[in-house]
Biopython code that builds the backbone (N, CA, C, O; Angstrom):
import numpy as np
from Bio.PDB.StructureBuilder import StructureBuilder

atoms = [
    (1, "MET", "N", (252.488, 144.542, -81.188)),
    (1, "MET", "CA", (252.791, 145.274, -81.527)),
    (1, "MET", "C", (254.528, 145.242, -80.529)),
    (1, "MET", "O", (254.720, 144.507, -79.560)),
    (2, "PHE", "N", (255.233, 145.908, -80.920)),
    (2, "PHE", "CA", (256.546, 145.657, -81.066)),
    (2, "PHE", "C", (257.261, 147.169, -80.327)),
    (2, "PHE", "O", (256.565, 148.165, -80.526)),
    (3, "TRP", "N", (258.460, 147.389, -79.575)),
    (3, "TRP", "CA", (258.634, 148.203, -78.825)),
    (3, "TRP", "C", (259.915, 147.970, -78.761)),
    (3, "TRP", "O", (260.305, 146.802, -78.767)),
    (4, "ASN", "N", (260.644, 148.829, -78.702)),
    (4, "ASN", "CA", (262.879, 148.831, -78.358)),
    (4, "ASN", "C", (262.850, 150.080, -77.170)),
    (4, "ASN", "O", (261.987, 150.957, -77.200)),
    (5, "LYS", "N", (263.533, 150.045, -76.504)),
    (5, "LYS", "CA", (263.778, 150.975, -75.635)),
    (5, "LYS", "C", (265.539, 151.492, -76.246)),
    (5, "LYS", "O", (266.412, 150.937, -76.913)),
    (6, "LYS", "N", (265.386, 152.837, -75.569)),
    (6, "LYS", "CA", (266.506, 153.208, -76.753)),
    (6, "LYS", "C", (267.252, 152.766, -75.760)),
    (6, "LYS", "O", (267.083, 152.660, -74.545)),
    (7, "ASP", "N", (268.200, 152.501, -76.572)),
    (7, "ASP", "CA", (269.938, 152.406, -75.901)),
    (7, "ASP", "C", (269.389, 150.544, -75.655)),
    (7, "ASP", "O", (270.124, 149.749, -75.069)),
    (8, "SER", "N", (268.263, 150.217, -76.123)),
    (8, "SER", "CA", (268.255, 148.575, -75.497)),
    (8, "SER", "C", (268.936, 147.753, -76.855)),
    (8, "SER", "O", (269.030, 148.209, -77.995)),
    (9, "HIS", "N", (269.416, 146.287, -76.333)),
    (9, "HIS", "CA", (270.074, 145.564, -77.086)),
    (9, "HIS", "C", (269.043, 144.015, -77.608)),
    (9, "HIS", "O", (269.438, 142.965, -78.116)),
    (10, "SER", "N", (267.259, 144.574, -77.114)),
    (10, "SER", "CA", (266.730, 143.903, -76.938)),
    (10, "SER", "C", (265.150, 144.293, -77.762)),
    (10, "SER", "O", (264.899, 145.479, -77.549)),
    (11, "ILE", "N", (264.541, 143.918, -78.241)),
    (11, "ILE", "CA", (262.716, 144.006, -78.452)),
    (11, "ILE", "C", (262.129, 143.549, -77.639)),
    (11, "ILE", "O", (262.589, 142.528, -77.129)),
    (12, "SER", "N", (260.656, 144.175, -77.073)),
    (12, "SER", "CA", (259.983, 143.712, -76.530)),
    (12, "SER", "C", (258.312, 143.371, -77.798)),
    (12, "SER", "O", (257.790, 144.031, -78.696)),
    (13, "ILE", "N", (258.037, 142.049, -77.179)),
    (13, "ILE", "CA", (256.778, 142.340, -78.471)),
    (13, "ILE", "C", (255.574, 141.445, -76.970)),
    (13, "ILE", "O", (255.850, 140.635, -76.086)),
    (14, "LEU", "N", (254.053, 142.265, -77.435)),
    (14, "LEU", "CA", (253.355, 141.701, -77.187)),
    (14, "LEU", "C", (252.431, 140.389, -77.281)),
    (14, "LEU", "O", (251.228, 140.339, -77.536)),
    (15, "VAL", "N", (253.218, 139.463, -77.039)),
    (15, "VAL", "CA", (252.810, 137.845, -77.425)),
    (15, "VAL", "C", (251.478, 137.609, -77.741)),
    (15, "VAL", "O", (251.024, 136.859, -78.606)),
    (16, "GLY", "N", (250.960, 138.251, -77.036)),
    (16, "GLY", "CA", (248.588, 138.554, -77.208)),
    (16, "GLY", "C", (248.828, 138.356, -79.000)),
    (16, "GLY", "O", (248.285, 137.375, -79.508)),
    (17, "ASN", "N", (249.422, 139.047, -79.664)),
    (17, "ASN", "CA", (249.153, 138.935, -80.847)),
    (17, "ASN", "C", (249.343, 138.247, -81.596)),
    (17, "ASN", "O", (249.033, 138.632, -82.723)),
    (18, "LEU", "N", (249.841, 137.092, -81.500)),
    (18, "LEU", "CA", (251.160, 135.990, -81.856)),
    (18, "LEU", "C", (249.930, 135.101, -81.607)),
    (18, "LEU", "O", (248.910, 135.145, -80.918)),
    (19, "GLU", "N", (250.607, 134.133, -82.643)),
    (19, "GLU", "CA", (248.829, 132.862, -82.791)),
    (19, "GLU", "C", (249.382, 131.681, -82.854)),
    (19, "GLU", "O", (248.697, 130.787, -82.358)),
    (20, "ASP", "N", (250.437, 131.358, -83.316)),
    (20, "ASP", "CA", (251.384, 130.003, -83.318)),
    (20, "ASP", "C", (253.051, 130.238, -82.324)),
    (20, "ASP", "O", (253.776, 131.158, -81.945)),
    (21, "PRO", "N", (252.977, 128.716, -82.269)),
    (21, "PRO", "CA", (254.106, 128.777, -81.088)),
    (21, "PRO", "C", (255.731, 129.685, -81.138)),
    (21, "PRO", "O", (256.475, 128.998, -81.837)),
    (22, "THR", "N", (256.154, 130.401, -80.858)),
    (22, "THR", "CA", (257.173, 131.119, -80.928)),
    (22, "THR", "C", (258.866, 130.806, -80.574)),
    (22, "THR", "O", (259.918, 131.180, -81.092)),
    (23, "GLY", "N", (258.554, 130.015, -79.537)),
    (23, "GLY", "CA", (259.417, 129.665, -78.448)),
    (23, "GLY", "C", (260.179, 130.261, -77.783)),
    (23, "GLY", "O", (261.293, 129.874, -77.431)),
    (24, "LEU", "N", (259.446, 131.684, -77.438)),
    (24, "LEU", "CA", (259.449, 132.760, -76.534)),
    (24, "LEU", "C", (259.556, 132.571, -75.547)),
    (24, "LEU", "O", (258.837, 131.592, -75.346)),
    (25, "GLU", "N", (260.336, 133.053, -74.008)),
    (25, "GLU", "CA", (260.261, 132.816, -72.560)),
    (25, "GLU", "C", (260.067, 133.986, -72.252)),
    (25, "GLU", "O", (260.590, 135.017, -72.674)),
    (26, "VAL", "N", (258.511, 133.637, -70.728)),
    (26, "VAL", "CA", (257.870, 135.015, -70.024)),
    (26, "VAL", "C", (259.533, 134.982, -69.469)),
    (26, "VAL", "O", (260.362, 134.083, -69.609)),
    (27, "LYS", "N", (259.693, 136.590, -68.657)),
    (27, "LYS", "CA", (260.467, 136.806, -67.698)),
    (27, "LYS", "C", (259.936, 137.174, -66.540)),
    (27, "LYS", "O", (260.409, 137.392, -65.424)),
    (28, "GLY", "N", (258.589, 137.213, -67.120)),
    (28, "GLY", "CA", (257.974, 137.927, -65.784)),
    (28, "GLY", "C", (256.461, 138.236, -66.140)),
    (28, "GLY", "O", (255.789, 137.756, -67.053)),
    (29, "HIS", "N", (255.982, 139.482, -64.848)),
    (29, "HIS", "CA", (254.852, 139.657, -64.912)),
    (29, "HIS", "C", (254.757, 141.053, -64.645)),
    (29, "HIS", "O", (254.815, 141.414, -63.470)),
    (30, "VAL", "N", (254.579, 142.141, -65.822)),
    (30, "VAL", "CA", (254.633, 143.829, -65.357)),
    (30, "VAL", "C", (252.694, 144.086, -65.086)),
    (30, "VAL", "O", (251.718, 143.552, -65.612)),
    (31, "PHE", "N", (252.812, 144.937, -64.236)),
    (31, "PHE", "CA", (251.560, 145.930, -64.281)),
    (31, "PHE", "C", (251.234, 144.941, -63.401)),
    (31, "PHE", "O", (250.083, 144.782, -63.808)),
    (32, "VAL", "N", (251.361, 144.005, -62.350)),
    (32, "VAL", "CA", (250.064, 143.119, -61.697)),
    (32, "VAL", "C", (249.257, 144.197, -60.889)),
    (32, "VAL", "O", (248.163, 143.839, -60.453)),
    (33, "SER", "N", (249.598, 145.232, -60.691)),
    (33, "SER", "CA", (248.616, 146.008, -59.428)),
    (33, "SER", "C", (247.316, 146.554, -60.299)),
    (33, "SER", "O", (246.413, 147.305, -59.930)),
    (34, "GLU", "N", (247.509, 145.987, -61.446)),
    (34, "GLU", "CA", (245.733, 146.537, -62.280)),
    (34, "GLU", "C", (245.829, 145.380, -62.899)),
    (34, "GLU", "O", (245.945, 145.541, -64.113)),
    (35, "LYS", "N", (245.829, 144.113, -62.514)),
    (35, "LYS", "CA", (244.855, 142.874, -62.725)),
    (35, "LYS", "C", (243.919, 143.024, -61.761)),
    (35, "LYS", "O", (243.959, 143.476, -60.617)),
    (36, "PRO", "N", (242.463, 142.226, -62.924)),
    (36, "PRO", "CA", (241.316, 142.427, -62.050)),
    (36, "PRO", "C", (241.693, 140.974, -60.291)),
    (36, "PRO", "O", (242.371, 139.948, -60.345)),
    (37, "ASP", "N", (241.435, 141.167, -59.872)),
    (37, "ASP", "CA", (240.991, 140.245, -58.675)),
    (37, "ASP", "C", (241.087, 138.477, -58.823)),
    (37, "ASP", "O", (241.919, 137.638, -58.480)),
    (38, "TYR", "N", (239.979, 138.446, -59.406)),
    (38, "TYR", "CA", (240.201, 137.130, -60.418)),
    (38, "TYR", "C", (241.092, 136.473, -61.029)),
    (38, "TYR", "O", (240.917, 135.317, -61.413)),
    (39, "TYR", "N", (242.048, 137.065, -61.177)),
    (39, "TYR", "CA", (242.606, 137.361, -62.234)),
    (39, "TYR", "C", (244.267, 135.714, -61.634)),
    (39, "TYR", "O", (245.166, 136.055, -62.402)),
    (40, "GLU", "N", (244.742, 134.679, -60.962)),
    (40, "GLU", "CA", (245.622, 134.331, -60.096)),
    (40, "GLU", "C", (246.751, 134.124, -61.339)),
    (40, "GLU", "O", (246.618, 133.471, -62.374)),
    (41, "ILE", "N", (247.983, 134.964, -60.838)),
    (41, "ILE", "CA", (249.456, 134.211, -61.205)),
    (41, "ILE", "C", (249.615, 133.432, -60.780)),
    (41, "ILE", "O", (249.794, 133.528, -59.566)),
    (42, "GLY", "N", (249.687, 131.947, -61.448)),
    (42, "GLY", "CA", (250.066, 130.803, -60.798)),
    (42, "GLY", "C", (251.325, 129.888, -61.021)),
    (42, "GLY", "O", (251.462, 128.682, -60.821)),
    (43, "ASP", "N", (252.377, 131.021, -61.592)),
    (43, "ASP", "CA", (253.687, 130.980, -61.555)),
    (43, "ASP", "C", (255.031, 131.270, -60.968)),
    (43, "ASP", "O", (254.790, 132.362, -60.453)),
    (44, "ASP", "N", (256.255, 131.027, -60.707)),
    (44, "ASP", "CA", (256.930, 131.400, -59.698)),
    (44, "ASP", "C", (257.983, 132.309, -59.907)),
    (44, "ASP", "O", (259.083, 132.376, -59.358)),
    (45, "LEU", "N", (257.257, 133.289, -61.159)),
    (45, "LEU", "CA", (257.594, 134.213, -61.967)),
    (45, "LEU", "C", (257.914, 135.437, -61.399)),
    (45, "LEU", "O", (256.816, 135.802, -60.979)),
    (46, "PRO", "N", (258.836, 136.446, -61.068)),
    (46, "PRO", "CA", (258.685, 137.663, -60.259)),
    (46, "PRO", "C", (257.120, 138.441, -61.311)),
    (46, "PRO", "O", (256.582, 138.157, -62.382)),
    (47, "GLN", "N", (256.945, 139.308, -60.424)),
    (47, "GLN", "CA", (256.085, 140.042, -60.679)),
    (47, "GLN", "C", (256.438, 141.611, -60.014)),
    (47, "GLN", "O", (257.000, 141.905, -58.959)),
    (48, "PHE", "N", (256.021, 142.234, -60.799)),
    (48, "PHE", "CA", (256.008, 143.800, -60.750)),
    (48, "PHE", "C", (255.262, 144.541, -60.595)),
    (48, "PHE", "O", (254.429, 144.399, -61.490)),
    (49, "GLU", "N", (254.902, 145.618, -59.728)),
    (49, "GLU", "CA", (253.838, 146.300, -59.661)),
    (49, "GLU", "C", (253.186, 146.918, -60.748)),
    (49, "GLU", "O", (252.072, 146.719, -61.233)),
    (50, "GLN", "N", (254.307, 147.897, -61.112)),
    (50, "GLN", "CA", (254.483, 148.610, -62.649)),
    (50, "GLN", "C", (255.286, 148.122, -63.599)),
    (50, "GLN", "O", (255.151, 146.939, -63.915)),
    (51, "PHE", "N", (256.400, 149.036, -64.318)),
    (51, "PHE", "CA", (257.265, 148.223, -64.957)),
    (51, "PHE", "C", (258.649, 148.753, -64.468)),
    (51, "PHE", "O", (258.875, 149.934, -64.205)),
    (52, "PRO", "N", (259.399, 147.896, -64.393)),
    (52, "PRO", "CA", (260.546, 147.736, -63.662)),
    (52, "PRO", "C", (261.703, 148.874, -63.930)),
    (52, "PRO", "O", (262.679, 149.033, -64.662)),
    (53, "GLU", "N", (261.144, 149.422, -63.108)),
    (53, "GLU", "CA", (262.901, 150.874, -63.272)),
    (53, "GLU", "C", (263.796, 150.599, -63.971)),
    (53, "GLU", "O", (264.056, 151.454, -64.817)),
    (54, "GLY", "N", (264.670, 149.323, -63.963)),
    (54, "GLY", "CA", (265.561, 148.692, -64.776)),
    (54, "GLY", "C", (265.418, 147.411, -65.507)),
    (54, "GLY", "O", (266.149, 146.440, -65.706)),
    (55, "GLY", "N", (264.065, 147.801, -65.876)),
    (55, "GLY", "CA", (263.773, 147.284, -67.432)),
    (55, "GLY", "C", (263.427, 145.170, -67.234)),
    (55, "GLY", "O", (263.993, 144.588, -66.308)),
    (56, "THR", "N", (262.855, 144.678, -67.835)),
    (56, "THR", "CA", (262.689, 143.701, -67.443)),
    (56, "THR", "C", (263.170, 142.542, -68.265)),
    (56, "THR", "O", (262.483, 141.587, -68.629)),
    (57, "ARG", "N", (264.571, 142.773, -68.534)),
    (57, "ARG", "CA", (265.683, 141.959, -68.625)),
    (57, "ARG", "C", (266.469, 141.568, -67.641)),
    (57, "ARG", "O", (267.447, 142.141, -67.160)),
    (58, "GLN", "N", (265.857, 140.295, -67.301)),
    (58, "GLN", "CA", (267.445, 139.795, -66.366)),
    (58, "GLN", "C", (268.164, 138.638, -66.700)),
    (58, "GLN", "O", (269.184, 138.344, -66.078)),
]
sb = StructureBuilder()
sb.init_structure("model")
sb.init_model(0)
sb.init_chain("A")
sb.init_seg("    ")
for serial, (resi, resn, name, xyz) in enumerate(atoms, 1):
    if name == "N":
        sb.init_residue(resn, " ", resi, " ")
    sb.init_atom(name, np.array(xyz, "f"), 0.0, 1.0, " ", f" {name:<3s}", serial, name[0])
structure = sb.get_structure()
């Protein structure tokens, strides 16, 4: 699944759809308010309760 926000210079990709290594870099986690309580995020990347108002491009 791919999507592009209007007036954006990048495209978002649902990386769970990819099988082979891609060289993509994770920038953060969105919708962490909806993750199950047994799932722990073990990195120092930014976490957003919902989709961040300014987008995920940092």
